[in-house]
C-alpha positions in Angstrom: -72.3 2.2 -5.3 -69.8 4.8 -6.8 -67.3 3.7 -9.6 -63.9 3.7 -8.2 -62.4 4.6 -11.4 -64.6 8.0 -11.1 -61.9 9.8 -9.1 -62.4 11.4 -5.5 -60.7 14.8 -6.6 -64.3 15.1 -9.1 -66.3 13.7 -6.5 -65.3 16.8 -4.6 -65.5 18.7 -6.9 -69.3 18.0 -8.1 -70.1 18.3 -4.5 -68.3 21.9 -3.9 -70.0 23.1 -7.0 -73.6 21.4 -5.3 -72.9 22.9 -1.9 -72.1 26.4 -3.4 -74.7 26.3 -6.3 -77.7 25.0 -4.0 -76.6 25.9 -0.4 -76.8 22.8 1.2 -74.5 21.9 4.1 -71.4 19.7 4.7 -73.4 18.7 8.1 -76.1 17.6 5.5 -74.8 14.2 4.5 -71.9 13.3 6.8 -70.6 10.3 5.0 -69.6 12.3 1.9 -67.8 14.6 4.7 -65.1 11.9 5.2 -64.0 12.9 1.9 -63.6 16.1 2.1 -60.2 17.9 2.6 -59.4 19.5 5.7 -56.4 22.2 7.3 -56.6 23.0 11.2 -55.0 25.7 9.8 -57.1 27.7 7.4 -60.4 26.6 9.5 -58.9 28.4 12.7 -58.5 31.3 9.8 -61.5 31.4 7.5 -65.6 31.4 9.4 -68.5 32.7 8.5 -69.1 36.7 9.9 -71.1 39.8 10.2 -69.5 42.5 8.6 -65.8 43.7 9.5 -63.9 46.6 8.6 -62.9 47.5 4.8 -60.3 48.2 3.3 -60.6 51.7 3.2 -59.9 52.2 -0.6 -60.3 48.0 -1.4 -61.8 47.5 -5.3 -65.7 45.1 -4.9 -64.7 42.6 -6.9 -68.1 40.5 -8.6 -67.9 37.1 -11.0 -71.3 35.7 -10.9 -73.0 35.4 -7.5 -69.8 35.5 -5.5 -68.6 38.9 -4.5 -64.7 39.3 -2.6 -63.2 42.6 -1.2 -60.4 43.1 1.8 -61.2 43.7 5.1 -58.7 44.5 8.5 -56.9 47.4 8.2 -53.4 47.5 9.1 -49.9 49.0 9.6 -48.2 46.6 10.6 -45.9 46.7 6.7 -43.4 50.0 6.6 -44.2 49.7 2.4 -46.6 52.2 1.3 -46.0 51.1 -2.6 -49.7 52.2 -2.8 -49.7 55.5 -1.5 -50.0 54.9 2.4 -48.7 52.3 4.8 -52.3 50.8 4.8 -52.8 47.6 4.1 -55.2 44.0 4.4 -54.8 42.1 6.6 -58.0 39.8 5.8 -60.4 39.1 2.6 -64.2 38.7 2.7 -65.6 36.2 -0.3 -69.6 36.5 -0.2 -72.1 33.6 -1.5 -76.0 33.0 -1.1 -76.6 35.7 1.5 -73.1 33.9 3.2 -69.9 36.0 4.2 -66.7 34.1 4.7 -63.7 35.5 6.1 -59.9 34.4 5.8 -57.6 36.1 8.2 -53.5 36.1 7.2 -51.0 35.5 10.0 -49.4 38.9 11.8 -46.0 38.1 9.5 -47.8 38.6 6.1 -50.1 41.5 4.9 -52.4 41.7 2.0 -50.6 44.4 -0.6 -53.3 45.0 -3.2 -56.6 47.3 -3.8 -58.5 43.9 -5.3 -59.6 40.0 -4.8 -59.4 38.7 -8.3 -61.5 35.9 -8.6 -61.3 33.6 -11.4 -61.5 29.8 -12.2 -58.1 28.5 -12.0 -59.1 24.6 -12.1 -61.7 24.4 -13.9 -64.4 22.7 -11.4 -66.4 26.0 -11.8 -66.1 27.8 -9.0 -64.0 31.4 -8.8 -60.9 31.1 -6.6 -59.8 34.0 -4.4 -56.1 36.0 -5.8 -54.3 38.1 -4.2 -51.1 39.8 -3.6 -49.6 39.0 -0.3 -46.7 39.9 1.2 -44.7 38.8 3.8 -43.5 41.4 6.6 -39.4 39.6 6.1 -39.6 38.1 2.6 -41.7 40.5 0.0 -45.2 39.9 -2.2 -45.8 36.2 -3.8 -49.4 35.8 -5.6 -51.6 33.7 -3.1 -54.5 31.8 -4.3 -57.5 30.3 -2.3 -60.0 27.9 -2.5 -63.9 29.3 -2.3 -65.6 26.0 -0.3 -69.7 26.5 0.8 -67.9 27.2 4.9 -64.9 28.4 4.8 -62.2 29.4 2.4 -58.6 28.4 2.4 -55.4 28.1 0.8 -54.9 26.5 -2.6 -51.7 27.5 -4.0 -49.1 30.2 -3.8 -45.9 31.9 -6.3 -42.6 31.7 -3.8 -42.1 35.1 -2.5 -39.5 37.1 -3.8 -37.2 36.8 -1.0 -36.7 40.3 0.3 -38.7 42.6 2.6 -40.5 45.6 0.4 -39.9 44.0 -2.5 -43.6 43.9 -5.0 -45.9 42.6 -7.4 -48.3 43.5 -9.8 -51.0 41.2 -11.4 -52.0 42.1 -15.0 -54.7 39.3 -15.6 -56.0 36.4 -15.8 -56.9 34.6 -19.2 -55.5 31.2 -21.5 -52.9 33.1 -22.9 -51.2 30.3 -24.1 -54.2 28.9 -26.2 -53.8 25.5 -24.4 -57.4 26.3 -22.7 -55.6 26.5 -19.4 -56.2 29.8 -17.4 -53.4 31.7 -16.0 -51.8 34.6 -14.4 -50.2 37.4 -15.6 -48.1 39.4 -13.4 -44.9 42.0 -13.0 -42.5 40.7 -11.0 -41.2 44.1 -9.0 -41.9 46.6 -11.4 -40.1 49.5 -10.2 -37.1 48.1 -10.4 -36.5 45.0 -13.0 -39.4 45.0 -13.9 -40.1 40.8 -15.0 -43.5 40.5 -16.8 -44.2 36.4 -15.4 -46.4 33.6 -16.2 -47.6 31.6 -13.8 -49.5 28.4 -14.1 -51.7 26.3 -11.0 -49.4 22.9 -10.2 -50.1 20.2 -7.6 -50.9 23.0 -5.1 -48.3 25.9 -6.1 -48.0 28.6 -8.7 -45.3 27.1 -11.6 -43.6 29.9 -13.7 -44.3 29.4 -17.2 -42.7 32.2 -19.0 -41.3 35.1 -18.7 -39.7 38.6 -20.1 -37.7 41.1 -18.3 -38.2 45.1 -18.8 -41.6 46.0 -18.0 -44.1 48.0 -16.0 -47.7 48.3 -14.6 -47.4 50.6 -12.1 -46.0 53.6 -10.8 -44.6 53.9 -7.7 -47.4 55.3 -4.7 -50.5 55.7 -7.3 -53.3 53.3 -5.8 -53.8 52.5 -9.7 -52.9 48.9 -10.4 -53.4 49.2 -14.4 -50.9 50.3 -16.6 -50.9 47.3 -17.8 -53.9 45.3 -19.6 -55.4 42.0 -21.2 -57.1 42.3 -24.9 -58.0 40.2 -27.4 -58.0 41.0 -31.1 -58.7 38.1 -32.4 -60.9 34.8 -32.0 -58.4 32.4 -33.2 -55.5 33.9 -31.3 -54.8 33.8 -27.9 -55.6 37.4 -25.3 -52.3 39.4 -25.9 -50.5 42.1 -23.1 -50.8 46.1 -23.2 -47.4 47.1 -21.2 -45.3 49.9 -20.6 -41.6 49.4 -21.1 -39.7 50.1 -17.8 -38.8 53.5 -18.8 -42.3 54.1 -19.8 -41.5 55.9 -23.1 -42.9 53.1 -25.1 -46.0 50.6 -24.8 -45.7 47.0 -26.5 -47.6 43.9 -27.3 -47.1 40.8 -25.8 -47.7 37.5 -26.9 -47.1 33.9 -24.6 -49.0 31.7 -27.4 -47.4 28.4 -26.9 -45.3 29.1 -24.1 -43.0 31.8 -26.0 -43.2 35.4 -25.0 -42.6 37.1 -28.3 -43.1 41.2 -28.4 -46.0 41.3 -31.4 -45.9 45.0 -32.1 -44.1 48.1 -30.1 -45.0 51.6 -30.4 -42.6 54.5 -29.1 -44.2 57.5 -27.2 -41.5 59.8 -26.1 -43.2 61.3 -23.0 -43.2 60.2 -19.8 -46.9 57.6 -19.4 -49.2 57.9 -16.7 -52.1 56.0 -17.6 -52.5 53.3 -19.6 -56.7 52.9 -20.8 -58.2 50.9 -23.5 -60.8 52.2 -25.7 -63.6 49.8 -28.0 -61.2 46.9 -27.2 -58.7 47.8 -29.8 -57.2 51.0 -28.6 -55.2 52.2 -25.9 -55.3 55.9 -24.1 -52.7 57.6 -23.2 -51.8 59.9 -20.2 -48.4 61.2 -20.8 -46.0 64.2 -19.3 -47.2 65.7 -23.2 -50.6 65.0 -23.3 -53.2 62.2 -24.4 -52.1 59.7 -26.9 -54.6 57.4 -29.1 -52.8 54.4 -30.9 -54.8 52.0 -32.8 -53.9 47.9 -31.9 -55.4 46.7 -35.0 -53.3 49.5 -37.4 
């Protein structure tokens, strides 16, 4: 007999972890199946499939035994923020010799090159996180739950609200020091450049803090990594390294305790075209005047 105080959400999480780890299908225990929330719409869009065409420039993300990538190339969204008009109509997650696919409806695409895998809800199973662009309302951050037999929507940030407006995630980490993983993203990196922090709350992504005037992408480039997450101290939360909106400086930004602040800033006096982290504490910049190295701890 199950103690009612144990809570149905806890039962669901433990059962989901068991089935994903050991490959036991829900159909083997019909009584447990009754506890599982089900979305008819999600069920129609998500299924186990044979290989389908990948997005030509997709990356394969890996988190433990999970792999994920973008599929179903489509030209139904004429934006080309990543260099061409081909976007993704779906995503695949591979685990335990199974491939699950999620297909978007015709009013949206995945305007991205990767499916990020990170455990946002603390159940031990990663979620799939991707940039979803609505044809008429612009981009949003979409989070999908990976179940043993399907993928279903879990949460989404508000869409920007205007067609052909994009956002680019920076990374996922415990930026505030509370132990809760959060998503950092730059909203409209080619326009206002608003660095925002989102946390998972009751089926939505809630904005927690923001700092304006930054970018992590060059219009038309396939490089999504003009911004990086670094951890310089075992005592403090991770920091974000980003160019300013004009790409003439870089900043080290903290969101500790949900209070955004600039820890340090370096003027480059040249246009930044690329940014990489070397040895965990040094920035390698490709600029209009050549390569520059910046030590983050000096």
